[in-house]
C-alpha positions in Angstrom: 95.5 80.9 86.9 98.8 82.6 87.7 101.3 82.0 90.4 103.8 84.8 91.4 106.9 84.2 93.4 108.7 87.5 94.8 112.3 87.9 96.0 114.8 90.6 96.9 113.1 92.5 99.9 115.1 93.5 103.0 116.5 96.2 105.4 118.2 99.2 103.9 119.3 102.6 105.0 117.7 105.8 103.7 119.2 106.7 100.3 120.0 103.0 99.6 118.9 100.7 96.9 117.1 97.3 96.5 115.9 95.3 93.6 112.8 93.3 93.7 112.1 90.4 91.4 108.9 88.5 90.6 108.5 85.3 88.4 105.3 84.5 87.0 103.8 81.2 85.7 100.6 80.1 84.2 98.2 81.8 81.9 100.1 84.1 79.4 96.7 86.4 79.2 97.0 86.7 83.0 100.6 88.0 82.7 99.6 90.8 80.2 100.2 93.4 83.0 102.8 92.9 85.6 103.9 95.3 88.5 104.3 96.1 92.2 101.8 97.3 94.8 102.8 98.1 98.4 100.8 98.1 101.7 102.2 100.0 104.8 100.7 99.1 108.3 97.4 100.6 108.7 97.3 101.7 104.9 95.5 100.5 101.7 97.5 98.6 99.3 98.6 101.2 96.7 100.0 100.9 93.1 103.8 101.4 92.9 104.5 100.8 89.2 103.0 98.4 86.5 104.4 97.4 83.0 102.5 95.7 80.2 103.9 93.2 77.9 104.6 95.8 75.2 106.7 97.8 77.6 104.6 100.7 78.6 104.9 101.7 82.3 103.0 103.5 84.8 104.3 104.9 88.2 102.9 106.6 91.3 104.2 110.2 91.5 106.1 109.7 94.7 108.4 107.1 93.2 109.0 108.8 89.9 112.8 109.4 89.1 113.7 106.7 92.0 112.0 103.6 91.0 112.3 101.8 87.6 110.2 98.9 86.6 111.2 96.5 83.7 110.2 92.9 82.7 111.9 90.1 80.8 108.9 88.6 78.7 110.9 85.5 77.9 111.2 84.8 81.5 107.9 86.1 82.7 109.8 88.1 85.2 109.1 91.6 86.5 111.8 93.7 88.2 111.5 96.8 90.4 114.8 98.8 90.9 114.4 101.0 93.8 117.0 103.9 94.5 117.1 106.7 96.9 115.0 104.8 99.4 113.0 107.0 102.0 111.5 105.6 105.3 108.1 106.2 103.9 108.8 103.6 101.2 108.7 101.0 104.0 105.9 98.5 103.3 105.2 95.0 102.2 105.6 94.9 98.5 103.3 92.6 96.4 103.9 91.6 92.9 100.6 91.7 90.9 99.7 90.4 87.6 96.6 90.5 85.3 95.0 91.2 82.0 95.1 94.8 82.2 97.7 97.6 83.1 96.5 97.4 86.6 98.0 93.9 87.0 95.8 93.3 90.1 94.0 90.0 89.3 96.9 87.7 90.9 99.1 88.4 93.8 102.5 87.0 95.2 103.0 86.5 98.8 104.6 89.9 99.5 108.0 90.8 100.5 109.0 93.1 103.2 111.0 96.4 102.4 112.2 98.5 105.5 114.0 101.6 105.0 115.6 102.8 108.4 118.9 103.9 109.9 
C-alpha cells in the first residue's frame, strides 16, 4: 500500500509559477512511477507528467517547456515546477504513484491550482 500527501497548490496570475510537492510512503514497488495528473471541472483526469525511479520523464504536450517534474528517491518525493501558467492549467492536481510509468495505482487527495487575474 502507498500513501501520498500533496502540497503547494494555490492561486496565481497568468504567467506566474507554482511548485507542487508530493511525499510518498509505503511499498517501494508502488513508488516506482510517480507523477501528476489533473482534472478540471467537467473533464476527465489527464496525465500531466510522470517520472520513474531511474529518472525518465513523460509530459503531456501542452505543458512541455513550461513544467518540470523531478523526484528525490531518498525522500520518496516528487515535485512539479510549473512556470508560465495559463488559465487553462486551472484544475485539481493529483499526485499519483504506481508500479509503471503511468503512476496511476495510488492517489493523493488533490490540490487546487487556479490561474486567474
